[in-house]
CHARMM internal coordinates of N, CA and C (Angstrom, degrees):
IC EDIT
DIST 1 N 1 CA 1.4364
DIST 1 CA 1 C 1.5233
ANGL 1 N 1 CA 1 C 108.40
DIST 1 C 2 N 1.3377
ANGL 1 CA 1 C 2 N 116.52
DIHE 1 N 1 CA 1 C 2 N 137.36
DIST 2 N 2 CA 1.4444
ANGL 1 C 2 N 2 CA 119.98
DIHE 1 CA 1 C 2 N 2 CA -177.21
DIST 2 CA 2 C 1.5064
ANGL 2 N 2 CA 2 C 112.45
DIHE 1 C 2 N 2 CA 2 C -75.06
DIST 2 C 3 N 1.3200
ANGL 2 CA 2 C 3 N 115.39
DIHE 2 N 2 CA 2 C 3 N 141.69
DIST 3 N 3 CA 1.4489
ANGL 2 C 3 N 3 CA 121.36
DIHE 2 CA 2 C 3 N 3 CA 177.96
DIST 3 CA 3 C 1.5174
ANGL 3 N 3 CA 3 C 107.57
DIHE 2 C 3 N 3 CA 3 C -117.45
DIST 3 C 4 N 1.3033
ANGL 3 CA 3 C 4 N 115.81
DIHE 3 N 3 CA 3 C 4 N 130.01
DIST 4 N 4 CA 1.4646
ANGL 3 C 4 N 4 CA 121.01
DIHE 3 CA 3 C 4 N 4 CA -179.05
DIST 4 CA 4 C 1.5213
ANGL 4 N 4 CA 4 C 110.27
DIHE 3 C 4 N 4 CA 4 C -57.88
DIST 4 C 5 N 1.3143
ANGL 4 CA 4 C 5 N 115.16
DIHE 4 N 4 CA 4 C 5 N 135.63
DIST 5 N 5 CA 1.4489
ANGL 4 C 5 N 5 CA 120.34
DIHE 4 CA 4 C 5 N 5 CA 175.62
DIST 5 CA 5 C 1.5018
ANGL 5 N 5 CA 5 C 115.99
DIHE 4 C 5 N 5 CA 5 C 89.04
DIST 5 C 6 N 1.3280
ANGL 5 CA 5 C 6 N 118.55
DIHE 5 N 5 CA 5 C 6 N -12.31
DIST 6 N 6 CA 1.4731
ANGL 5 C 6 N 6 CA 119.69
DIHE 5 CA 5 C 6 N 6 CA -179.87
DIST 6 CA 6 C 1.5019
ANGL 6 N 6 CA 6 C 113.56
DIHE 5 C 6 N 6 CA 6 C -87.70
DIST 6 C 7 N 1.3222
ANGL 6 CA 6 C 7 N 118.14
DIHE 6 N 6 CA 6 C 7 N -14.76
DIST 7 N 7 CA 1.4565
ANGL 6 C 7 N 7 CA 121.03
DIHE 6 CA 6 C 7 N 7 CA 179.95
DIST 7 CA 7 C 1.5169
ANGL 7 N 7 CA 7 C 111.45
DIHE 6 C 7 N 7 CA 7 C 53.92
DIST 7 C 8 N 1.3185
ANGL 7 CA 7 C 8 N 115.24
DIHE 7 N 7 CA 7 C 8 N -130.13
DIST 8 N 8 CA 1.4627
ANGL 7 C 8 N 8 CA 121.50
DIHE 7 CA 7 C 8 N 8 CA -177.86
DIST 8 CA 8 C 1.5194
ANGL 8 N 8 CA 8 C 112.98
DIHE 7 C 8 N 8 CA 8 C -97.21
DIST 8 C 9 N 1.3358
ANGL 8 CA 8 C 9 N 117.66
DIHE 8 N 8 CA 8 C 9 N 11.43
DIST 9 N 9 CA 1.4728
ANGL 8 C 9 N 9 CA 120.06
DIHE 8 CA 8 C 9 N 9 CA -175.84
DIST 9 CA 9 C 1.5127
ANGL 9 N 9 CA 9 C 113.50
DIHE 8 C 9 N 9 CA 9 C -63.05
DIST 9 C 10 N 1.3305
ANGL 9 CA 9 C 10 N 117.83
DIHE 9 N 9 CA 9 C 10 N -25.99
DIST 10 N 10 CA 1.4580
ANGL 9 C 10 N 10 CA 121.45
DIHE 9 CA 9 C 10 N 10 CA -178.91
DIST 10 CA 10 C 1.5338
ANGL 10 N 10 CA 10 C 112.65
DIHE 9 C 10 N 10 CA 10 C -85.33
DIST 10 C 11 N 1.3165
ANGL 10 CA 10 C 11 N 117.43
DIHE 10 N 10 CA 10 C 11 N -4.19
DIST 11 N 11 CA 1.4685
ANGL 10 C 11 N 11 CA 122.25
DIHE 10 CA 10 C 11 N 11 CA -178.12
DIST 11 CA 11 C 1.5278
ANGL 11 N 11 CA 11 C 109.04
DIHE 10 C 11 N 11 CA 11 C -94.03
DIST 11 C 12 N 1.3391
ANGL 11 CA 11 C 12 N 118.83
DIHE 11 N 11 CA 11 C 12 N 124.83
DIST 12 N 12 CA 1.4625
ANGL 11 C 12 N 12 CA 120.18
DIHE 11 CA 11 C 12 N 12 CA 177.61
DIST 12 CA 12 C 1.5251
ANGL 12 N 12 CA 12 C 111.72
DIHE 11 C 12 N 12 CA 12 C -61.15
DIST 12 C 13 N 1.3157
ANGL 12 CA 12 C 13 N 114.92
DIHE 12 N 12 CA 12 C 13 N 144.30
DIST 13 N 13 CA 1.4611
ANGL 12 C 13 N 13 CA 120.90
DIHE 12 CA 12 C 13 N 13 CA 179.88
DIST 13 CA 13 C 1.5222
ANGL 13 N 13 CA 13 C 111.94
DIHE 12 C 13 N 13 CA 13 C -57.47
DIST 13 C 14 N 1.2978
ANGL 13 CA 13 C 14 N 117.75
DIHE 13 N 13 CA 13 C 14 N -37.95
DIST 14 N 14 CA 1.4780
ANGL 13 C 14 N 14 CA 120.67
DIHE 13 CA 13 C 14 N 14 CA 178.96
DIST 14 CA 14 C 1.5241
ANGL 14 N 14 CA 14 C 111.58
DIHE 13 C 14 N 14 CA 14 C -60.87
DIST 14 C 15 N 1.3114
ANGL 14 CA 14 C 15 N 117.76
DIHE 14 N 14 CA 14 C 15 N -35.92
DIST 15 N 15 CA 1.4657
ANGL 14 C 15 N 15 CA 121.85
DIHE 14 CA 14 C 15 N 15 CA 177.55
DIST 15 CA 15 C 1.5297
ANGL 15 N 15 CA 15 C 109.94
DIHE 14 C 15 N 15 CA 15 C -65.57
DIST 15 C 16 N 1.3271
ANGL 15 CA 15 C 16 N 116.31
DIHE 15 N 15 CA 15 C 16 N -42.40
DIST 16 N 16 CA 1.4674
ANGL 15 C 16 N 16 CA 120.20
DIHE 15 CA 15 C 16 N 16 CA 179.50
DIST 16 CA 16 C 1.5377
ANGL 16 N 16 CA 16 C 110.94
DIHE 15 C 16 N 16 CA 16 C -66.72
DIST 16 C 17 N 1.3153
ANGL 16 CA 16 C 17 N 116.02
DIHE 16 N 16 CA 16 C 17 N -38.79
DIST 17 N 17 CA 1.4758
ANGL 16 C 17 N 17 CA 120.50
DIHE 16 CA 16 C 17 N 17 CA 177.90
DIST 17 CA 17 C 1.5291
ANGL 17 N 17 CA 17 C 109.67
DIHE 16 C 17 N 17 CA 17 C -63.98
DIST 17 C 18 N 1.3048
ANGL 17 CA 17 C 18 N 117.38
DIHE 17 N 17 CA 17 C 18 N -40.91
DIST 18 N 18 CA 1.4559
ANGL 17 C 18 N 18 CA 121.71
DIHE 17 CA 17 C 18 N 18 CA 179.30
DIST 18 CA 18 C 1.5282
ANGL 18 N 18 CA 18 C 110.60
DIHE 17 C 18 N 18 CA 18 C -62.64
DIST 18 C 19 N 1.3325
ANGL 18 CA 18 C 19 N 115.92
DIHE 18 N 18 CA 18 C 19 N -44.71
DIST 19 N 19 CA 1.4684
ANGL 18 C 19 N 19 CA 119.14
DIHE 18 CA 18 C 19 N 19 CA 178.13
DIST 19 CA 19 C 1.5311
ANGL 19 N 19 CA 19 C 110.48
DIHE 18 C 19 N 19 CA 19 C -63.77
DIST 19 C 20 N 1.3150
ANGL 19 CA 19 C 20 N 117.72
DIHE 19 N 19 CA 19 C 20 N -41.76
DIST 20 N 20 CA 1.4495
ANGL 19 C 20 N 20 CA 120.72
DIHE 19 CA 19 C 20 N 20 CA 179.54
DIST 20 CA 20 C 1.5280
ANGL 20 N 20 CA 20 C 111.50
DIHE 19 C 20 N 20 CA 20 C -61.17
DIST 20 C 21 N 1.3095
ANGL 20 CA 20 C 21 N 117.70
DIHE 20 N 20 CA 20 C 21 N -41.85
DIST 21 N 21 CA 1.4667
ANGL 20 C 21 N 21 CA 121.57
DIHE 20 CA 20 C 21 N 21 CA 176.38
DIST 21 CA 21 C 1.5169
ANGL 21 N 21 CA 21 C 110.65
DIHE 20 C 21 N 21 CA 21 C -58.53
DIST 21 C 22 N 1.3173
ANGL 21 CA 21 C 22 N 116.37
DIHE 21 N 21 CA 21 C 22 N -43.03
DIST 22 N 22 CA 1.4716
ANGL 21 C 22 N 22 CA 119.68
DIHE 21 CA 21 C 22 N 22 CA -179.13
DIST 22 CA 22 C 1.5312
ANGL 22 N 22 CA 22 C 110.87
DIHE 21 C 22 N 22 CA 22 C -68.87
DIST 22 C 23 N 1.3131
ANGL 22 CA 22 C 23 N 117.33
DIHE 22 N 22 CA 22 C 23 N -33.76
DIST 23 N 23 CA 1.4688
ANGL 22 C 23 N 23 CA 120.61
DIHE 22 CA 22 C 23 N 23 CA 175.82
DIST 23 CA 23 C 1.5217
ANGL 23 N 23 CA 23 C 109.24
DIHE 22 C 23 N 23 CA 23 C -64.05
DIST 23 C 24 N 1.3138
ANGL 23 CA 23 C 24 N 116.85
DIHE 23 N 23 CA 23 C 24 N -46.42
DIST 24 N 24 CA 1.4787
ANGL 23 C 24 N 24 CA 121.26
DIHE 23 CA 23 C 24 N 24 CA 179.22
DIST 24 CA 24 C 1.5313
ANGL 24 N 24 CA 24 C 111.58
DIHE 23 C 24 N 24 CA 24 C -60.30
DIST 24 C 25 N 1.3075
ANGL 24 CA 24 C 25 N 116.62
DIHE 24 N 24 CA 24 C 25 N -33.91
DIST 25 N 25 CA 1.4757
ANGL 24 C 25 N 25 CA 121.16
DIHE 24 CA 24 C 25 N 25 CA -179.05
DIST 25 CA 25 C 1.5295
ANGL 25 N 25 CA 25 C 112.34
DIHE 24 C 25 N 25 CA 25 C -82.20
DIST 25 C 26 N 1.3224
ANGL 25 CA 25 C 26 N 116.96
DIHE 25 N 25 CA 25 C 26 N -3.15
DIST 26 N 26 CA 1.4623
ANGL 25 C 26 N 26 CA 120.31
DIHE 25 CA 25 C 26 N 26 CA -178.62
DIST 26 CA 26 C 1.5159
ANGL 26 N 26 CA 26 C 114.12
DIHE 25 C 26 N 26 CA 26 C 75.57
DIST 26 C 27 N 1.3229
ANGL 26 CA 26 C 27 N 117.17
DIHE 26 N 26 CA 26 C 27 N 23.03
DIST 27 N 27 CA 1.4591
ANGL 26 C 27 N 27 CA 122.06
DIHE 26 CA 26 C 27 N 27 CA -176.33
DIST 27 CA 27 C 1.5281
ANGL 27 N 27 CA 27 C 113.25
DIHE 26 C 27 N 27 CA 27 C -96.51
DIST 27 C 28 N 1.3379
ANGL 27 CA 27 C 28 N 116.51
DIHE 27 N 27 CA 27 C 28 N 3.69
DIST 28 N 28 CA 1.4632
ANGL 27 C 28 N 28 CA 120.40
DIHE 27 CA 27 C 28 N 28 CA -178.59
DIST 28 CA 28 C 1.5278
ANGL 28 N 28 CA 28 C 108.56
DIHE 27 C 28 N 28 CA 28 C -113.14
DIST 28 C 29 N 1.3174
ANGL 28 CA 28 C 29 N 116.72
DIHE 28 N 28 CA 28 C 29 N 123.78
DIST 29 N 29 CA 1.4728
ANGL 28 C 29 N 29 CA 120.28
DIHE 28 CA 28 C 29 N 29 CA 179.54
DIST 29 CA 29 C 1.5305
ANGL 29 N 29 CA 29 C 111.17
DIHE 28 C 29 N 29 CA 29 C -61.36
DIST 29 C 30 N 1.3217
ANGL 29 CA 29 C 30 N 115.34
DIHE 29 N 29 CA 29 C 30 N 149.56
DIST 30 N 30 CA 1.4599
ANGL 29 C 30 N 30 CA 120.97
DIHE 29 CA 29 C 30 N 30 CA -179.03
DIST 30 CA 30 C 1.5174
ANGL 30 N 30 CA 30 C 109.58
DIHE 29 C 30 N 30 CA 30 C -128.96
DIST 30 C 31 N 1.3100
ANGL 30 CA 30 C 31 N 119.44
DIHE 30 N 30 CA 30 C 31 N 131.16
DIST 31 N 31 CA 1.4572
ANGL 30 C 31 N 31 CA 127.52
DIHE 30 CA 30 C 31 N 31 CA -3.78
DIST 31 CA 31 C 1.5250
ANGL 31 N 31 CA 31 C 111.05
DIHE 30 C 31 N 31 CA 31 C -71.98
DIST 31 C 32 N 1.3150
ANGL 31 CA 31 C 32 N 114.99
DIHE 31 N 31 CA 31 C 32 N 153.71
DIST 32 N 32 CA 1.4699
ANGL 31 C 32 N 32 CA 121.13
DIHE 31 CA 31 C 32 N 32 CA -176.50
DIST 32 CA 32 C 1.5164
ANGL 32 N 32 CA 32 C 110.45
DIHE 31 C 32 N 32 CA 32 C -73.69
DIST 32 C 33 N 1.3346
ANGL 32 CA 32 C 33 N 114.76
DIHE 32 N 32 CA 32 C 33 N 141.45
DIST 33 N 33 CA 1.4676
ANGL 32 C 33 N 33 CA 121.98
DIHE 32 CA 32 C 33 N 33 CA 175.30
DIST 33 CA 33 C 1.5305
ANGL 33 N 33 CA 33 C 108.22
DIHE 32 C 33 N 33 CA 33 C -125.24
DIST 33 C 34 N 1.3209
ANGL 33 CA 33 C 34 N 116.61
DIHE 33 N 33 CA 33 C 34 N 156.27
DIST 34 N 34 CA 1.4621
ANGL 33 C 34 N 34 CA 120.35
DIHE 33 CA 33 C 34 N 34 CA 178.98
DIST 34 CA 34 C 1.5163
ANGL 34 N 34 CA 34 C 110.92
DIHE 33 C 34 N 34 CA 34 C -57.88
DIST 34 C 35 N 1.3297
ANGL 34 CA 34 C 35 N 117.66
DIHE 34 N 34 CA 34 C 35 N -37.90
DIST 35 N 35 CA 1.4677
ANGL 34 C 35 N 35 CA 121.02
DIHE 34 CA 34 C 35 N 35 CA 179.67
DIST 35 CA 35 C 1.5275
ANGL 35 N 35 CA 35 C 110.67
DIHE 34 C 35 N 35 CA 35 C -60.98
DIST 35 C 36 N 1.3367
ANGL 35 CA 35 C 36 N 117.02
DIHE 35 N 35 CA 35 C 36 N -33.58
DIST 36 N 36 CA 1.4748
ANGL 35 C 36 N 36 CA 119.36
DIHE 35 CA 35 C 36 N 36 CA 178.02
DIST 36 CA 36 C 1.5230
ANGL 36 N 36 CA 36 C 110.18
DIHE 35 C 36 N 36 CA 36 C -64.40
DIST 36 C 37 N 1.3192
ANGL 36 CA 36 C 37 N 115.86
DIHE 36 N 36 CA 36 C 37 N -45.25
DIST 37 N 37 CA 1.4756
ANGL 36 C 37 N 37 CA 118.79
DIHE 36 CA 36 C 37 N 37 CA 179.21
DIST 37 CA 37 C 1.5242
ANGL 37 N 37 CA 37 C 111.12
DIHE 36 C 37 N 37 CA 37 C -60.82
DIST 37 C 38 N 1.3042
ANGL 37 CA 37 C 38 N 116.47
DIHE 37 N 37 CA 37 C 38 N -44.26
DIST 38 N 38 CA 1.4666
ANGL 37 C 38 N 38 CA 120.35
DIHE 37 CA 37 C 38 N 38 CA 179.18
DIST 38 CA 38 C 1.5241
ANGL 38 N 38 CA 38 C 111.65
DIHE 37 C 38 N 38 CA 38 C -62.70
DIST 38 C 39 N 1.3156
ANGL 38 CA 38 C 39 N 116.84
DIHE 38 N 38 CA 38 C 39 N -42.73
DIST 39 N 39 CA 1.4750
ANGL 38 C 39 N 39 CA 119.92
DIHE 38 CA 38 C 39 N 39 CA -179.30
DIST 39 CA 39 C 1.5175
ANGL 39 N 39 CA 39 C 112.24
DIHE 38 C 39 N 39 CA 39 C -68.41
DIST 39 C 40 N 1.3268
ANGL 39 CA 39 C 40 N 116.59
DIHE 39 N 39 CA 39 C 40 N -22.34
DIST 40 N 40 CA 1.4748
ANGL 39 C 40 N 40 CA 121.92
DIHE 39 CA 39 C 40 N 40 CA 179.60
DIST 40 CA 40 C 1.5364
ANGL 40 N 40 CA 40 C 110.30
DIHE 39 C 40 N 40 CA 40 C -88.77
DIST 40 C 41 N 1.3466
ANGL 40 CA 40 C 41 N 117.54
DIHE 40 N 40 CA 40 C 41 N -0.96
DIST 41 N 41 CA 1.4532
ANGL 40 C 41 N 41 CA 121.10
DIHE 40 CA 40 C 41 N 41 CA -179.75
DIST 41 CA 41 C 1.5151
ANGL 41 N 41 CA 41 C 113.51
DIHE 40 C 41 N 41 CA 41 C 81.08
DIST 41 C 42 N 1.3301
ANGL 41 CA 41 C 42 N 116.88
DIHE 41 N 41 CA 41 C 42 N 16.18
DIST 42 N 42 CA 1.4636
ANGL 41 C 42 N 42 CA 121.68
DIHE 41 CA 41 C 42 N 42 CA -177.94
DIST 42 CA 42 C 1.5333
ANGL 42 N 42 CA 42 C 109.08
DIHE 41 C 42 N 42 CA 42 C -99.25
DIST 42 C 43 N 1.3152
ANGL 42 CA 42 C 43 N 114.86
DIHE 42 N 42 CA 42 C 43 N 54.36
DIST 43 N 43 CA 1.4702
ANGL 42 C 43 N 43 CA 120.92
DIHE 42 CA 42 C 43 N 43 CA -176.21
DIST 43 CA 43 C 1.5183
ANGL 43 N 43 CA 43 C 113.06
DIHE 42 C 43 N 43 CA 43 C -63.59
DIST 43 C 44 N 1.3527
ANGL 43 CA 43 C 44 N 117.63
DIHE 43 N 43 CA 43 C 44 N -36.82
DIST 44 N 44 CA 1.4594
ANGL 43 C 44 N 44 CA 118.81
DIHE 43 CA 43 C 44 N 44 CA 179.99
DIST 44 CA 44 C 1.5177
ANGL 44 N 44 CA 44 C 111.85
DIHE 43 C 44 N 44 CA 44 C -63.64
DIST 44 C 45 N 1.3188
ANGL 44 CA 44 C 45 N 115.80
DIHE 44 N 44 CA 44 C 45 N -36.75
DIST 45 N 45 CA 1.4827
ANGL 44 C 45 N 45 CA 119.20
DIHE 44 CA 44 C 45 N 45 CA 176.75
DIST 45 CA 45 C 1.5288
ANGL 45 N 45 CA 45 C 108.95
DIHE 44 C 45 N 45 CA 45 C -70.15
DIST 45 C 46 N 1.3127
ANGL 45 CA 45 C 46 N 116.34
DIHE 45 N 45 CA 45 C 46 N -46.60
DIST 46 N 46 CA 1.4755
ANGL 45 C 46 N 46 CA 120.66
DIHE 45 CA 45 C 46 N 46 CA -177.47
DIST 46 CA 46 C 1.5084
ANGL 46 N 46 CA 46 C 111.86
DIHE 45 C 46 N 46 CA 46 C -57.59
DIST 46 C 47 N 1.3298
ANGL 46 CA 46 C 47 N 116.72
DIHE 46 N 46 CA 46 C 47 N -38.91
DIST 47 N 47 CA 1.4706
ANGL 46 C 47 N 47 CA 121.15
DIHE 46 CA 46 C 47 N 47 CA -174.09
DIST 47 CA 47 C 1.5302
ANGL 47 N 47 CA 47 C 113.18
DIHE 46 C 47 N 47 CA 47 C -92.48
DIST 47 C 48 N 1.3239
ANGL 47 CA 47 C 48 N 118.18
DIHE 47 N 47 CA 47 C 48 N -15.12
DIST 48 N 48 CA 1.4658
ANGL 47 C 48 N 48 CA 121.69
DIHE 47 CA 47 C 48 N 48 CA -175.22
DIST 48 CA 48 C 1.5222
ANGL 48 N 48 CA 48 C 110.55
DIHE 47 C 48 N 48 CA 48 C -129.12
DIST 48 C 49 N 1.2849
ANGL 48 CA 48 C 49 N 116.68
DIHE 48 N 48 CA 48 C 49 N 77.09
DIST 49 N 49 CA 1.4584
ANGL 48 C 49 N 49 CA 120.16
DIHE 48 CA 48 C 49 N 49 CA 177.34
DIST 49 CA 49 C 1.5042
ANGL 49 N 49 CA 49 C 115.00
DIHE 48 C 49 N 49 CA 49 C 100.00
DIST 49 C 50 N 1.3029
ANGL 49 CA 49 C 50 N 116.77
DIHE 49 N 49 CA 49 C 50 N -4.81
DIST 50 N 50 CA 1.4782
ANGL 49 C 50 N 50 CA 120.38
DIHE 49 CA 49 C 50 N 50 CA -179.39
DIST 50 CA 50 C 1.5209
ANGL 50 N 50 CA 50 C 112.74
DIHE 49 C 50 N 50 CA 50 C -60.45
DIST 50 C 51 N 1.3367
ANGL 50 CA 50 C 51 N 116.10
DIHE 50 N 50 CA 50 C 51 N -23.95
DIST 51 N 51 CA 1.4532
ANGL 50 C 51 N 51 CA 119.40
DIHE 50 CA 50 C 51 N 51 CA 178.48
DIST 51 CA 51 C 1.5247
ANGL 51 N 51 CA 51 C 112.47
DIHE 50 C 51 N 51 CA 51 C -59.77
DIST 51 C 52 N 1.3263
ANGL 51 CA 51 C 52 N 117.08
DIHE 51 N 51 CA 51 C 52 N -23.82
DIST 52 N 52 CA 1.4640
ANGL 51 C 52 N 52 CA 121.84
DIHE 51 CA 51 C 52 N 52 CA 177.61
DIST 52 CA 52 C 1.5290
ANGL 52 N 52 CA 52 C 112.01
DIHE 51 C 52 N 52 CA 52 C -73.57
DIST 52 C 53 N 1.3218
ANGL 52 CA 52 C 53 N 116.37
DIHE 52 N 52 CA 52 C 53 N -22.76
DIST 53 N 53 CA 1.4563
ANGL 52 C 53 N 53 CA 122.34
DIHE 52 CA 52 C 53 N 53 CA -176.17
DIST 53 CA 53 C 1.5179
ANGL 53 N 53 CA 53 C 112.78
DIHE 52 C 53 N 53 CA 53 C -95.00
DIST 53 C 54 N 1.3113
ANGL 53 CA 53 C 54 N 116.12
DIHE 53 N 53 CA 53 C 54 N -22.79
DIST 54 N 54 CA 1.4557
ANGL 53 C 54 N 54 CA 121.26
DIHE 53 CA 53 C 54 N 54 CA -176.55
DIST 54 CA 54 C 1.5196
ANGL 54 N 54 CA 54 C 110.23
DIHE 53 C 54 N 54 CA 54 C -62.65
DIST 54 C 55 N 1.3292
ANGL 54 CA 54 C 55 N 114.86
DIHE 54 N 54 CA 54 C 55 N 132.22
DIST 55 N 55 CA 1.4517
ANGL 54 C 55 N 55 CA 120.72
DIHE 54 CA 54 C 55 N 55 CA 178.79
DIST 55 CA 55 C 1.5119
ANGL 55 N 55 CA 55 C 114.77
DIHE 54 C 55 N 55 CA 55 C 92.95
DIST 55 C 56 N 1.3201
ANGL 55 CA 55 C 56 N 116.45
DIHE 55 N 55 CA 55 C 56 N -9.41
DIST 56 N 56 CA 1.4699
ANGL 55 C 56 N 56 CA 119.83
DIHE 55 CA 55 C 56 N 56 CA 179.99
DIST 56 CA 56 C 1.5106
ANGL 56 N 56 CA 56 C 111.22
DIHE 55 C 56 N 56 CA 56 C -80.41
DIST 56 C 57 N 1.3455
ANGL 56 CA 56 C 57 N 115.48
DIHE 56 N 56 CA 56 C 57 N 142.97
DIST 57 N 57 CA 1.4570
ANGL 56 C 57 N 57 CA 119.48
DIHE 56 CA 56 C 57 N 57 CA 173.56
DIST 57 CA 57 C 1.5285
ANGL 57 N 57 CA 57 C 108.33
DIHE 56 C 57 N 57 CA 57 C -83.42
DIST 57 C 58 N 1.3003
ANGL 57 CA 57 C 58 N 117.11
DIHE 57 N 57 CA 57 C 58 N 176.50
DIST 58 N 58 CA 1.4716
ANGL 57 C 58 N 58 CA 121.60
DIHE 57 CA 57 C 58 N 58 CA -174.72
DIST 58 CA 58 C 1.5190
ANGL 58 N 58 CA 58 C 112.29
DIHE 57 C 58 N 58 CA 58 C -58.95
DIST 58 C 59 N 1.3067
ANGL 58 CA 58 C 59 N 116.33
DIHE 58 N 58 CA 58 C 59 N -41.65
DIST 59 N 59 CA 1.4675
ANGL 58 C 59 N 59 CA 119.60
DIHE 58 CA 58 C 59 N 59 CA -177.21
DIST 59 CA 59 C 1.5259
ANGL 59 N 59 CA 59 C 110.77
DIHE 58 C 59 N 59 CA 59 C -66.04
DIST 59 C 60 N 1.3204
ANGL 59 CA 59 C 60 N 117.39
DIHE 59 N 59 CA 59 C 60 N -45.65
DIST 60 N 60 CA 1.4750
ANGL 59 C 60 N 60 CA 120.98
DIHE 59 CA 59 C 60 N 60 CA 179.82
DIST 60 CA 60 C 1.5312
ANGL 60 N 60 CA 60 C 110.33
DIHE 59 C 60 N 60 CA 60 C -66.18
DIST 60 C 61 N 1.3187
ANGL 60 CA 60 C 61 N 116.36
DIHE 60 N 60 CA 60 C 61 N -38.74
DIST 61 N 61 CA 1.4503
ANGL 60 C 61 N 61 CA 121.44
DIHE 60 CA 60 C 61 N 61 CA -179.75
DIST 61 CA 61 C 1.5286
ANGL 61 N 61 CA 61 C 110.41
DIHE 60 C 61 N 61 CA 61 C -63.90
DIST 61 C 62 N 1.3398
ANGL 61 CA 61 C 62 N 115.83
DIHE 61 N 61 CA 61 C 62 N -44.83
DIST 62 N 62 CA 1.4727
ANGL 61 C 62 N 62 CA 120.84
DIHE 61 CA 61 C 62 N 62 CA 177.61
DIST 62 CA 62 C 1.5274
ANGL 62 N 62 CA 62 C 110.07
DIHE 61 C 62 N 62 CA 62 C -58.79
DIST 62 C 63 N 1.3230
ANGL 62 CA 62 C 63 N 115.56
DIHE 62 N 62 CA 62 C 63 N -45.75
DIST 63 N 63 CA 1.4855
ANGL 62 C 63 N 63 CA 120.03
DIHE 62 CA 62 C 63 N 63 CA -177.90
DIST 63 CA 63 C 1.5179
ANGL 63 N 63 CA 63 C 111.45
DIHE 62 C 63 N 63 CA 63 C -62.95
DIST 63 C 64 N 1.3244
ANGL 63 CA 63 C 64 N 116.54
DIHE 63 N 63 CA 63 C 64 N -47.06
DIST 64 N 64 CA 1.4702
ANGL 63 C 64 N 64 CA 120.12
DIHE 63 CA 63 C 64 N 64 CA -177.73
DIST 64 CA 64 C 1.5252
ANGL 64 N 64 CA 64 C 111.57
DIHE 63 C 64 N 64 CA 64 C -64.39
DIST 64 C 65 N 1.3132
ANGL 64 CA 64 C 65 N 115.92
DIHE 64 N 64 CA 64 C 65 N -47.20
DIST 65 N 65 CA 1.4777
ANGL 64 C 65 N 65 CA 119.96
DIHE 64 CA 64 C 65 N 65 CA -179.68
DIST 65 CA 65 C 1.5285
ANGL 65 N 65 CA 65 C 111.11
DIHE 64 C 65 N 65 CA 65 C -62.88
DIST 65 C 66 N 1.3175
ANGL 65 CA 65 C 66 N 117.18
DIHE 65 N 65 CA 65 C 66 N -41.34
DIST 66 N 66 CA 1.4691
ANGL 65 C 66 N 66 CA 121.51
DIHE 65 CA 65 C 66 N 66 CA 178.69
DIST 66 CA 66 C 1.5391
ANGL 66 N 66 CA 66 C 110.44
DIHE 65 C 66 N 66 CA 66 C -61.44
DIST 66 C 67 N 1.3270
ANGL 66 CA 66 C 67 N 116.49
DIHE 66 N 66 CA 66 C 67 N -42.88
DIST 67 N 67 CA 1.4791
ANGL 66 C 67 N 67 CA 120.51
DIHE 66 CA 66 C 67 N 67 CA 178.55
DIST 67 CA 67 C 1.5102
ANGL 67 N 67 CA 67 C 111.59
DIHE 66 C 67 N 67 CA 67 C -62.98
DIST 67 C 68 N 1.3171
ANGL 67 CA 67 C 68 N 117.42
DIHE 67 N 67 CA 67 C 68 N -47.28
DIST 68 N 68 CA 1.4656
ANGL 67 C 68 N 68 CA 120.97
DIHE 67 CA 67 C 68 N 68 CA -176.67
DIST 68 CA 68 C 1.5331
ANGL 68 N 68 CA 68 C 110.27
DIHE 67 C 68 N 68 CA 68 C -65.10
DIST 68 C 69 N 1.3225
ANGL 68 CA 68 C 69 N 116.63
DIHE 68 N 68 CA 68 C 69 N -45.19
DIST 69 N 69 CA 1.4735
ANGL 68 C 69 N 69 CA 120.61
DIHE 68 CA 68 C 69 N 69 CA 179.57
DIST 69 CA 69 C 1.5246
ANGL 69 N 69 CA 69 C 110.59
DIHE 68 C 69 N 69 CA 69 C -63.07
DIST 69 C 70 N 1.3451
ANGL 69 CA 69 C 70 N 116.72
DIHE 69 N 69 CA 69 C 70 N -45.31
DIST 70 N 70 CA 1.4545
ANGL 69 C 70 N 70 CA 120.94
DIHE 69 CA 69 C 70 N 70 CA 179.93
DIST 70 CA 70 C 1.5263
ANGL 70 N 70 CA 70 C 112.49
DIHE 69 C 70 N 70 CA 70 C -61.09
DIST 70 C 71 N 1.3124
ANGL 70 CA 70 C 71 N 115.64
DIHE 70 N 70 CA 70 C 71 N -41.37
DIST 71 N 71 CA 1.4640
ANGL 70 C 71 N 71 CA 119.92
DIHE 70 CA 70 C 71 N 71 CA 179.05
DIST 71 CA 71 C 1.5127
ANGL 71 N 71 CA 71 C 110.54
DIHE 70 C 71 N 71 CA 71 C -63.49
DIST 71 C 72 N 1.3044
ANGL 71 CA 71 C 72 N 117.27
DIHE 71 N 71 CA 71 C 72 N -41.34
DIST 72 N 72 CA 1.4752
ANGL 71 C 72 N 72 CA 120.28
DIHE 71 CA 71 C 72 N 72 CA 179.08
DIST 72 CA 72 C 1.5095
ANGL 72 N 72 CA 72 C 111.77
DIHE 71 C 72 N 72 CA 72 C -65.88
DIST 72 C 73 N 1.3159
ANGL 72 CA 72 C 73 N 116.79
DIHE 72 N 72 CA 72 C 73 N -41.95
DIST 73 N 73 CA 1.4651
ANGL 72 C 73 N 73 CA 120.62
DIHE 72 CA 72 C 73 N 73 CA -179.55
DIST 73 CA 73 C 1.5205
ANGL 73 N 73 CA 73 C 111.05
DIHE 72 C 73 N 73 CA 73 C -65.35
DIST 73 C 74 N 1.3411
ANGL 73 CA 73 C 74 N 116.63
DIHE 73 N 73 CA 73 C 74 N -39.96
DIST 74 N 74 CA 1.4620
ANGL 73 C 74 N 74 CA 120.73
DIHE 73 CA 73 C 74 N 74 CA -178.49
DIST 74 CA 74 C 1.5219
ANGL 74 N 74 CA 74 C 113.53
DIHE 73 C 74 N 74 CA 74 C -74.17
DIST 74 C 75 N 1.3227
ANGL 74 CA 74 C 75 N 116.95
DIHE 74 N 74 CA 74 C 75 N -14.01
DIST 75 N 75 CA 1.4572
ANGL 74 C 75 N 75 CA 121.50
DIHE 74 CA 74 C 75 N 75 CA 179.53
DIST 75 CA 75 C 1.5232
ANGL 75 N 75 CA 75 C 112.70
DIHE 74 C 75 N 75 CA 75 C -78.49
DIST 75 C 76 N 1.3103
ANGL 75 CA 75 C 76 N 116.77
DIHE 75 N 75 CA 75 C 76 N -17.84
DIST 76 N 76 CA 1.4776
ANGL 75 C 76 N 76 CA 121.09
DIHE 75 CA 75 C 76 N 76 CA -175.41
DIST 76 CA 76 C 1.4952
ANGL 76 N 76 CA 76 C 111.65
DIHE 75 C 76 N 76 CA 76 C -71.84
END
COOR INIT
IC SEED 1 N 1 CA 1 C
IC BUILD
């Protein structure tokens, strides 16, 4: 269940990387809807921060996911 203010912090990095790969392959509908995430089996994203991704087109989705993943990697 989504918690206000947590954004994508509850979503594992591997899940975000998986979604990004699918975006790059053109396998994610644009604009993204929560139902798309659920039908793709990405329930953790859909329920934990997915609201931030809903409505984004492929370009915006790629940019956001790349930023979040990069920030996490650089934090280590």
